[in-house]
N, C-alpha and C positions, 0 to 999 in steps of 0.2 A: 302469313308473313308479317313480321313486325314492321311498323313504320319507323322512320328515323327517330321520332320523338319517343316511341316505345323502347327502341334500342338504347337510347340515351338514358331513359328512366331505369331500364333493367341494369345498365352498367352502374348507375349511381346506387341502386339497391344492393347490388353485389358488393360494391366498395364499402357501403355502410355496414352490411352484415359481417364482412371480413374484419372491419374495424371493431365492431362489437365483440366478435370472437377474440380478437387480439386483446382487448381490454379485460375481458373475463379471464383469459389465460394469464395476463399480467397480474391481475388481482390474486389469482391462485398462487402465482409465483411469490407475490409479496407475503402472503400468509405462510408459504413454505419458508421463506427467509426468516421471518420473525418467530416461527415455531422452532426453527433450528437455533435461533439466537437464544431462546429460553433454555434449550438443551445445552448449549455451549456455556452459558453463564452460570448455570446451576450444577454443572458437572454431571448431567445425566448420561452423556455419551461415554465419558470416562468410566462411570460405574457399569454401564451396560457392556462396555468392551472388556471388562475385567472378569466376566463370567459368561456362561452359556446363554442364560435367559433369566429374566426377572419378572416378578409380579409387580403391580403398582405399589403394594405395601412394602415389598423388599427394596424397591428403588427409592421410595420415600424415606425409608429408614436409613438407607445407606447415605443419602444426600441431605438428610435432615430437612425434608420438605413435607408438604401436606398431601396426604394420599389422594384425596379427591381431585386436586389439581393435577397431580402426577398421572392419574388414570386417564383424565381427559387428554392430556398431552400425549400419552402413549398411543391412544386411539387415533388422534389427529396425525401423529407421525407415521402410523401404519397406513392410513389412507393416503398420505403424501408420498408413500413409497420409500421412506427413510428407514423405518423399522419393519420387522416381520413378526407376526404372531404365530405361536405354535398351534393353538386351537381356538379359532374364533367363536366356536359354539360354547366354550366354557363359561362359567359364571364370571361376571365382570372382574371381580377382585381375584379370581383364580387364573385368569389368562396370563400367559407368560410371553414376554416380548424379548426379541434379541436384535442386536445391531450387526448386520452382515459385515464380514471382514473387509470387503471392498469399500464399504462406506466408512468403516472405522479408520482406514488410512486417510481419508479425506477430512474426517472430523476430529480425530484424536491424535494421530501420529505426527507430532510437531517436527520431526526430523525429515519427513517426506517432502519432496518437491511438489507433491499433490495435496498437501495439507491446506485446506481452504476455510477452516473455521474462522480465521482472522478476517476473511473477506466479509463474512456475515456481520462481524463486529464493526467493520468499517461502514457498512451500509447503515447499521443502526446509529452509529456516531454521526454520519452525514446528515441524518434527519433530526438529530437531537435538538439543535437550536432552530427549528424550522420557523418559528414565529419571528425570530431575529433575522433570518434569511429573507423572509417576505418583506420585512421592514427595510432591509438593505436594498431590495429591488425597488421599493418606492422612493427611497431617499438618495440612492447612489452611494450610500455608505458601505461599510464592511462588517464582518463578524470576526472577532478575535479568535485565534486558534484555540485558546484555552476554553472558550465557550463550548467547544465540541466534545469535551470531556474525555474520560478514560478509554472509551471504546475506540475512538480515532487514534489516540496516542499508542495504546497497546496493540490495536489491530494493525496499524501501519508497520510497527516494528515486527510483529509476528508474521505478517504476510510475506515479508522479504527475508526473514531469518534464515530459512533453509538455503535460499539462493545465495545469500551473502556468505554463509558458512561453507557451502559445498561448491559453489561455482565461481565466486568472485576471485579468490586467490588461486584456484585450481584450473580455471578455464579462461576467464575473462582477462585478467591481468597478464597471464602468460602469453596471451595472444598479442600483446604489445611488447615486442622483444626487448627494446632498450629499457622500458619501465621494469619489466621482469628482472633483467640483469641487475639493474641498480638496486632493486629491493632485496636481492640475494647477496649483494656485495658488501664491501667494507669501504669506509667506515659505515656503521649501521645507518640505514636510511631513516629519515624522519618524514612522517606523513601527516598532513593536516586534512581532517575529514570535516568539511563544512556542512552544517545542517545535519548533524549526525543522528538526531532523533534518539531512538532506543539503543543505538550504538552497535548494532549487529554488523554493519559494514566495517567499522573500525576493528571490531573483534575478529571478523572473518579475515581481514588482511593480516592482523597480528598472528593468527593461528597458522596461516599459510606461509608467512615469511617470518622466520623465527628470530631475526635480528632487529627488525624494525621497531621504532618507537612511533606510536600513533597518538595524536592529540585530536580529540573530537570536540567540535565547537557547536553550540546551539544556544539560542536565546530563550528557549522554553525551559524553565527550571524543572518542571515535572519530568520532561523528557530526559534531561541530564541526570536526574536522580535515578530514573529507570535504567539509563545506560550504565551508570556506576554500579548498580546492583547486578546487571547482566555481566559486567566485566569481573566483578567479585566472584560470581558463580562459576566463571570459567578460569579463575586463577590467573588473570592477566593484568591485574592492577599495577604491576611493576612496569609494564610496557604500554599500557593503554590508559590514557588519562582523559577525562571529560570535564569540560568547563562551560559555565554560563558566561560566554565572552563573545564580544564582537570580533569576528575574524579580521576586521579592518584595523585593529589595533596596530599602530605603527611599530610597536615593540616586537611584533611577530614577523616583520618584513624580512624576506629572504632566508628564512630558517628551514624551509622544507624542500625536500627532493621531489615529493609528489603531493599535489593538492587535489582533493576529490570533492565532488558534490553529487550525491545520489538522490535523484527523484525529488529535488527540493527547489530548484531554481524557479520553476513555474509558479510556486506558491509565494514567492517573495514580492513584496511591494516594490522594491527597487533592485531588480536583478542586475542592472548595470553596475550599481554600487557593489553588489556582492561579487561580481566577476572582477571588478577592479581590486577588491580585497584578495581574491584568490590569486590574481596576477602578482600582487605585492608579496603574498606569502611565498610564492615560488621563486621570486627574484629572477635573475637572468639565467640561472642554470636549472631551476626546477621544472617539473612537468605538471600539466593541469589536465584533469579528466572530469568531464561533466556527463552524467548519465540521466536521461530524462525519457519521457514517454515516446513510443514509436508511432507517432501519429503520421498522417499523410503529408506529402509535400504541399498540398493545397486542399482547400475545402471542396468536397464533392457531396452531392445529395445522399449518396450511399455510404460514404466514408470508407475506411479500411477495416481490418479485422478487429481493431481495438477501440476505435473512436466512439462507438456506442457507449462503452464504459467510461472513457475519458471525458466525454461531454457530460455524462451523468455526474461524475465527481465534480466537474467544473461548475455546473449550475447550482449545486448544493453546498460545495465546500471550498474548492480551490480558488475560484474567483472571489467569493466573499472574504476569504482569509487574506487574499492578496490585496484587497481593498481596505483592510482594517487599519492600515497606516497610510498617511498621505505625505508626499505625493505617491501615486501608485501607477505602475506600468500597465495594470489591468490585464495581465497576461492570461490567466486561466490555465487549466490543465492541458489544453490543446496548443502547446507551444511548438509550432512548426519549425523545421530546420532553418528556414530563412529568418525567422524571428530570433532564434538563438544566435545565428551569425550576426545579425544586426546588433544585438546586445553585446556580443563579444568584440566586434569592431569598435563600438562606442567605448568599451572598457579598455581598449588599447592593445588587444591581441592582433597579431598580423594575419592569422589564418585559422580556420576551423576545419578540422578533418573528421569526417564520419568514418569511424572504424568498422572494418568488416567482421563484426562480432554478431552472430546470429542469435536473436532473442525475440520472442513474440511481443513482449511488452516494452522493452527498453531499446533506446538508440544510444550509442556510445560516441561521444564527441571528444576529440582531443583538441585542446586549444593551445596554439603555438604562440609563445611570447616573442 
């Protein structure tokens, strides 16, 4: 029979071993992520999805890459369970690999709500300026959004693209009856999309509501350039305009029937100022909608279903970006409902309503002027 000391020692040993196993599995997952990143960025999955199976030489030729690297990647992806090999006993350069159709939906099919290749790019982008993030932790400074590069910019746009095109104007906004009615009505409604990023939220609203005019505002020039290209590709440049412009410009006051901010308030150094600008854009008659992360009402040790991810973004990206300009509210990704309510009250809104729209990642706030 174990003594109390032995029981305590055994418990510590079990906890230690479990933590070691967790770290090993996390390391495996990290290699999986960056292995997939290589495939996403080099077009390997698109090439594999276009045919039944390929050898390393065929894939290298199709993607204009170097065969030996491609061969190593194909083998790693097979061990990771992403790809499948037809005959593992064949000579190395003769082995044929294929991408299962179920995995192709996740890695290749951009229009699917299950498309997660952009998530991989977001992870890579979040660690891109890691040295600068470490320095920010030491000094209390921040890291500008531009320092995170193209993976964050394009990854953020692409991860929300299918939702904004398929659900925003077909499910989410129709669930707000007076907003839906106004966007369908005359005279044609005007929408201001604050922090529009790659522009898919603006485009999604314009595709679903065929009369509206949408103005997307963002202070990141590269994001606005991307948004303009996306609007041009969807033939919506007549009704969707994107500008590098401060939404607080007094010339814009009262012009809009609906003002939106999708998943961006928590990144802003001065969210109260941004909310004041949104209130001004809407004037006395306009409606204001803010959509942000569906984190818990309060901190708990276990968190809710999504907080493990939101804290991850926060420690690497959102909090450093939010501190890039001073003064900063230092919000971070985990902006709880009470925090948004406090910001909204400070911005002059009289009430914040949490809308009954079901989504795993987003919470929908209607801000009443």
